[in-house]
C-alpha positions in Angstrom: -9.6 66.2 93.4 -7.9 67.2 96.5 -5.4 65.0 98.0 -5.1 64.3 101.5 -2.7 66.6 103.3 -2.3 70.4 105.2 -4.8 72.1 102.6 -7.6 69.4 103.0 -7.4 69.7 106.8 -7.1 73.3 106.7 -10.3 73.2 104.6 -12.1 70.9 106.9 -11.4 72.9 110.0 -12.9 76.1 107.8 -16.1 74.1 106.9 -16.6 72.7 110.5 -15.8 76.3 111.8 -18.6 77.8 109.6 -21.1 74.8 109.3 -21.4 72.8 112.9 -24.7 72.8 114.6 -24.3 75.8 116.6 -23.0 78.1 113.3 -25.4 76.4 111.2 -28.3 78.2 113.3 -27.4 81.4 111.5 -28.6 80.2 108.1 -32.1 79.4 109.5 -33.2 82.8 108.5 -32.1 82.1 104.7 -33.9 78.9 104.9 -37.2 80.5 106.1 -37.2 83.1 103.5 -36.3 81.1 100.7 -39.1 78.6 101.6 -41.8 81.0 101.8 -40.6 81.9 98.2 -40.8 78.4 96.9 -44.3 78.0 98.3 -45.2 81.1 96.9 -43.7 79.7 93.5 -45.6 76.7 93.6 -49.0 78.1 94.3 -48.4 80.3 91.0 -47.4 77.3 88.9 -47.5 73.9 90.5 -46.7 72.2 87.4 -43.3 73.4 87.3 -42.6 72.1 91.0 -39.0 70.3 89.8 -37.9 74.0 88.6 -39.2 75.4 92.0 -37.0 73.2 93.8 -33.9 73.7 91.7 -34.4 77.3 92.3 -34.8 77.2 96.0 -31.9 74.8 96.3 -29.6 76.8 94.3 -30.8 80.3 96.2 -30.3 78.8 99.6 -26.8 77.9 98.9 -25.7 80.8 97.1 -27.1 83.0 99.8 -24.8 80.9 102.4 -21.8 80.8 100.1 -22.1 84.1 98.7 -25.0 85.9 99.9 -26.6 86.0 96.3 -30.0 85.7 96.0 -31.7 84.2 93.1 -34.6 86.0 92.0 -35.1 84.8 88.3 -35.0 81.2 86.5 -32.3 82.8 84.3 -30.1 83.7 87.2 -26.7 83.4 85.7 -25.2 81.6 88.5 -27.4 79.2 88.6 -27.3 78.5 85.0 -23.4 78.3 85.3 -23.3 76.2 88.1 -25.8 73.8 86.3 -23.7 73.6 83.5 -20.8 72.9 85.6 -22.2 70.3 87.5 -23.5 68.5 84.6 -19.9 68.6 83.0 -18.3 67.1 86.1 -20.9 64.0 86.3 -19.8 63.4 82.5 -16.1 63.5 83.6 -16.9 61.2 86.5 -18.9 58.2 84.5 -17.1 55.1 83.9 -15.6 54.4 80.4 -16.7 57.7 79.2 -13.3 58.7 78.1 -11.0 56.3 76.0 -8.3 58.0 77.9 -8.9 56.2 80.9 -8.6 52.7 79.4 -5.5 53.7 77.3 -3.8 56.3 79.4 -1.1 56.5 76.5 -3.3 58.5 74.5 -3.1 61.4 76.9 0.2 62.1 75.2 -2.0 62.7 71.7 -1.9 66.6 70.8 -5.1 68.4 71.2 -5.6 68.5 67.7 -5.6 65.1 67.0 -8.6 63.2 66.0 -9.1 60.8 68.8 -8.0 63.4 71.1 -11.4 65.1 71.5 -11.3 64.3 75.5 -8.5 67.0 75.4 -10.8 69.6 73.7 -13.8 68.7 76.4 -11.2 68.9 79.1 -10.4 72.4 78.4 -14.0 73.4 77.8 -15.1 71.8 81.3 -12.0 73.5 82.6 -13.3 77.1 81.5 -16.8 76.3 82.9 -15.6 75.4 86.2 -13.2 78.7 86.2 -16.3 80.8 85.2 -18.6 79.0 87.9 -15.9 79.7 90.4 -14.6 83.4 89.3 -18.0 84.9 88.6 -19.7 84.7 91.8 -16.7 85.4 94.0 -16.3 88.8 91.9 -20.0 89.8 92.3 -19.6 89.2 96.2 -16.0 91.8 96.0 -18.1 94.3 94.2 -21.1 93.9 96.8 -18.7 94.1 99.7 -16.8 97.2 98.6 -20.2 98.9 97.8 -21.2 98.1 101.6 -24.3 95.9 100.3 -23.0 92.5 101.0 -24.8 90.1 103.0 -23.2 88.2 105.6 -22.3 84.7 104.1 -19.6 82.1 104.2 -17.0 83.7 101.9 -17.6 87.1 103.4 -16.5 85.9 106.7 -13.5 84.0 105.3 -12.6 87.3 103.6 -12.8 89.6 107.0 -9.8 89.1 109.2 -9.9 89.9 112.6 -7.5 92.8 112.4 -9.0 94.2 109.6 -6.6 93.6 107.1 -7.3 92.2 103.3 -6.5 88.4 103.1 -3.3 87.9 100.8 -4.1 86.5 97.3 -2.8 83.0 98.1 -5.5 82.5 101.0 -8.1 84.6 98.5 -7.7 81.6 96.0 -8.3 79.3 98.7 -11.5 81.2 99.8 -12.8 81.0 96.1 -12.0 77.5 95.6 -13.7 76.5 99.2 -16.9 78.4 98.9 -17.3 76.9 95.2 -17.3 73.4 96.7 -19.5 74.7 99.4 -22.5 75.6 96.7 -21.6 72.9 94.3 -21.6 70.3 96.7 -24.6 71.3 98.4 -27.3 72.4 96.0 -27.2 69.2 93.6 -27.7 66.9 96.6 -30.3 69.1 98.1 -32.4 69.4 94.8 -32.3 65.6 94.5 -33.6 65.0 97.8 -36.4 67.2 97.0 -37.6 65.5 93.8 -37.1 62.2 95.7 -39.7 63.6 98.2 -42.2 64.7 95.9 -41.8 61.2 94.0 -42.6 59.6 97.4 -45.6 61.3 98.2 -46.9 60.8 94.5 -46.4 57.4 95.0 -47.5 57.2 98.8 -50.6 59.2 99.2 -51.3 57.1 102.5 -48.0 58.5 104.1 -48.8 62.1 102.8 -51.8 62.3 104.4 -50.8 61.1 107.8 -48.0 63.8 107.7 -50.4 66.3 106.8 -52.9 65.2 109.5 -50.2 65.5 112.0 -49.0 69.1 110.9 -52.6 70.2 111.0 -53.4 69.1 114.4 -49.7 70.6 115.5 -50.3 74.1 113.7 -54.0 74.1 115.2 -53.0 75.2 118.4 -51.4 78.0 116.7 -54.0 79.4 114.2 -55.5 82.3 116.9 -51.9 83.4 118.2 -49.2 85.5 116.7 -47.0 83.2 115.8 -46.0 82.9 111.8 -48.2 80.1 110.3 -44.6 78.4 109.1 -43.3 75.4 110.5 -39.9 76.1 111.9 -36.8 73.7 112.7 -37.7 73.9 116.3 -40.9 72.3 115.6 -39.3 69.1 114.5 -39.3 67.2 118.0 -43.0 67.7 117.9 -43.6 66.4 114.5 -42.5 62.6 115.0 -44.1 61.2 111.7 -42.9 63.9 109.5 -39.7 64.1 110.7 -39.5 60.1 110.1 -41.0 60.9 106.5 -38.0 63.0 106.2 -35.6 60.0 107.5 -37.0 57.9 104.8 -36.4 60.1 102.2 -32.8 59.8 102.9 -33.1 56.3 103.4 -34.4 55.0 100.1 -30.7 54.9 98.8 -30.1 51.9 101.5 -31.6 48.6 100.5 -30.0 45.8 103.6 -32.8 44.0 104.8 -30.9 43.3 108.0 -31.0 47.0 108.8 -34.3 48.2 107.3 -37.0 45.9 107.0 -38.8 45.8 103.7 -36.4 48.1 102.2 -38.4 48.7 98.9 -41.6 50.2 100.6 -41.3 53.8 102.0 -42.1 53.5 105.5 -41.6 56.5 108.3 -43.2 54.1 110.8 -40.0 52.2 111.0 -38.5 55.1 112.8 -41.0 55.2 115.6 -40.7 51.5 116.9 -39.0 50.9 120.5 -35.7 49.9 118.8 -35.5 51.9 115.5 -33.1 51.1 112.8 -30.0 53.6 112.5 -31.0 57.1 111.2 -30.1 57.3 107.5 -28.5 60.4 107.8 -25.7 58.7 109.4 -24.9 57.1 106.3 -26.6 59.5 103.3 -23.8 62.1 104.3 -20.9 59.9 105.0 -19.6 59.4 108.3 -16.2 59.9 110.5 -13.6 62.1 108.9 -15.5 61.7 105.4 -18.7 63.1 106.7 -20.6 66.1 104.9 -19.2 69.3 107.0 -22.9 70.8 105.9 -24.8 67.9 106.8 -26.5 70.3 109.6 -27.4 72.9 107.1 -28.9 70.6 104.7 -31.0 68.9 107.4 -32.6 72.2 108.4 -33.2 72.9 104.7 -34.8 70.0 103.5 -37.0 69.8 106.9 -38.4 72.9 106.5 -38.9 72.7 102.9 -40.7 69.3 103.3 -42.8 69.7 106.2 -44.2 73.1 105.1 -44.7 71.6 101.4 -46.9 69.2 103.4 -48.7 71.7 105.4 -49.7 73.7 102.3 -50.2 71.4 99.2 -51.7 67.8 98.4 -49.2 66.1 95.9 -51.2 63.7 93.6 -50.3 62.0 90.1 -50.6 64.0 87.0 -53.2 63.2 84.5 -53.4 62.4 80.8 -55.7 64.0 78.2 -58.2 61.1 78.9 -58.2 62.2 82.7 -56.5 58.8 83.9 -54.0 59.1 86.4 -49.9 59.0 85.4 -48.3 56.7 87.9 -44.2 58.2 87.5 -41.5 55.4 87.2 -39.4 55.2 90.6 -36.3 55.6 88.6 -32.9 57.0 89.0 -30.2 58.5 86.7 -26.7 57.2 87.1 -24.9 60.9 87.8 -23.3 62.1 90.8 -26.4 63.1 92.1 -29.6 60.9 90.9 
């Protein structure tokens, strides 16, 4: 973990420069392209919706960070990132490591039977190093070939005077770009999974959103406009927008702030004095706010609204044709 200091402040300044509300609009074409791919995957194989969600989130933020488009479920960068994220979640579990309870054990040699944490830490370090180095090397190769797509890392590597960045700065860019992808893709995937769960458990909410979307898109049916919901349409889709708020809100259960917190109620944001928008808390706040909040909000609204526009989400059925009600349960990882 990077401690507060000049390096952290520099990192935050770079992130704010490239992911502020105005700069985030540069990535809207990526969101639209990846959402179209996502919809096509769902049309071909709707049962693999969770895999499709993971691939879309990964591809969006690999393109944003490195300019790399995911074209296969076997994409090596996606696989390495998933392994690295799982390993990092493992390291953060309370009481997972005996050395946390008995710090003196850190002096044990790695070969000692009780020092499995040493060996596992080395494995995780190597995984994180691979996750950080490979996509960056791939980007450098594409830059040298003149085929690189503009992205966060390529912009940082391109100095105004045309000179190459020094090796120390390049290392900082590697770490920062890796954090952009790791910090965004997992949370976006988790949000989409929560969306699918909520739509399965609350079909009445889904139906209201679909009705609103159908009515809004009707006016464009005979026009030349692409039959896709854009982020700019959000202001004209209040119920759908409230539904997205409620997906973020599911982790907040203070009944004094959100009435009936265990119910999925987009209507709570459509009253005269609505409760605070949950994004104000879900992405942190103040100096700790996620610098990619606007980019993530763009992606999730575009994805969720277009899923609702094209599909009806329902419960799976068992071999007897009876509906299976999924359990509303989350894991205890960093992203649930």
